[in-house]
N, C-alpha and C positions, 0 to 999 in steps of 0.2 A: 744522630749530632748533626747540626747543620754544618753547612760548609763553611770555612774560613772567609774565603772571598767575598759569600755571599752577607755574613756578618758585616765585614769592614765595607760592603756597597752601602748597606743598610745605615751604618752608624754614622760614615764618614762622608762617602761618595755623594750619596743623594743630595744632603745638605748643601755640599761644596756645588755640586752641578745645578743644584736649584737658584743657587744666586748668581752663577756664572751666566747661566743661561737666561737668566731674568723670570723665570716661572712661577706663576702665583701659587699653583697648587703641585703637592709634592706626586700627584699620578701623572703629571705630564712629563716627569724625569725619565730622560730614555733609560731602558734596562734591556740586557739581552733575553728574548724571547725563546731561542734555540740554538744547538749548535748543532750542524750536520757535517758527518764525516765521511766522504765517498772515497771509494778505490775502485778505480776501473781496472780489471785483470782480462786484458787482451790474450793472456799467453793461457788463459782457461780453454779457448778454443781447441787447441792442440793438445792440451794435457790436463785433464779434471784434477790432479792430486795439487795443483798450483791454486784452484779455488779453494779447495779444503784449509792451505795452507794461508792465504790470504784473509779466511775468515778466520782461523784461529788467532793469527795475529791483531786483525781488528777487533775481537772481543777481549785480549789482553790490553791493548790500549784504551779501549773505552770503559771496559768493564759491564758490557751490555752485548747481547747477542745480534750481530750483524744481519740485517734482511739481505738475501740473495738477490740482484736484480739481472733481468733476463731479457735477451734482444726482442725489440718491439716488431721487427721485420727482418728477414733474411737479405744479405748482402754477400754477393757471390765472391767480390773481390777481397773480402775479408773472412772469406770463409767462415760466416756465419750465419747459422739458422735461426728461424724463427723461436723464441723459447728458450734459446741456449744461456747458460749463466755468464756473464762478462763482467759482473760484479759485483760490489757489496756496499751497504751504506747502514749509518745508524745515526737516528737522531737523538738527541741528548738534552733532557730538560731538567729543571728543577736543581736538587743538589748537586747529582751527577754530572749535570751542565757545568756550574760552577767549579766543583773539583778539577773538571777534565780542563777546563781554561787556567785555572790557577797552575799546573803541572804544565800546561803547553808553554804559558808566560814564564814560569820561575825556571822551570826546569828543562823543558826541551828545547827551545827556541836560542836560549844560550850555548847548546852542544852543537848547534850547526856551525860546520866548520866555516871559516872567513864570513861569520855573521854581523853585520852591522846594523841590524835594525829592518824591520818590514817596512815594504812599500805603501806610501800613504796613497798610491793611485789606485787601489785593487777594491775601491769602495763601488758599488753600482749606481749610486744616484738616489736611491731610497732608503740610505742608512744601514745597508747590508755590507759584510766585509767578506772578503774571500782571501784563502790564505794556500798556497800551494806547498806540499812538502815533498822533499824529492826521493826519501827513502824512509822506511819504517825503523831504520836501525837509530836513529835519534832518542826513540822511547827507550828509557831505561827498562820498561817491561819486558822489551824484546831480546832474547837470547841471540848473540852475535852467531854463535857456531850453529845453530838450528837454521837460519834463513838461507836459503837455496839461492833464491832471486830476488832483487831489491825491487820495491814495488811504491810509488809514489802514492798520497792522497790529497785531495783538496778538504780542507776545512771552511767552513761557509757560518760564519757567526749572523745570526738575523735578530735585528735591535728592532726597537718599537721608536727608534729614533726618526723625525721628519725628515732630515737632512743628513747630509754625507760630514757636515762639520758637526754636528750634535753628537753623531755616530763616533766619530774621532776624538772629542773631548770625551765621551763616555770610556771607549777603548782604552784612551791614555791614562786617565784617572784609575780604571782596573788593571794597569801596569804592562799593557801592548807596548813592547820596543819599538816605537815606529822611528823610521830613520829622519835624520836631521835635514 
């Protein structure tokens, strides 16, 4: 079964964006390439169980097993050794990516306390958008009683847009609630 948002994108959003951005070819219409979810777990230096909890939470949130990221070099001030696990990440593509984006926009972001929309200043200049989330409890998949420590995460949405304006209009059409 194809993702609901993917179907809406192909049927409604592509023609709208093609007309709005005055593009000649449908293949020029910007689309989402991938979504990367990254969680830095600095506490894993002292306690290895924190890393296991973080990867389990990330797997529940994304529906995909996360890759554990390791330190590239030793830093004495942070008590980090080369090759030590310090975070985890997941790269979503295809239907899983659209499902995650749909849940992020329609369920997760409205659950943030005092939510007034996401910033329009988080674009990188090349049409990619990064969003920081403070804790994993805003995801409905996470059981509140089993969480021992709050962990934030970064969600990066990589698009084929040539500019930030194109990417902004793509994400707005997909339902991203930008601040007014």
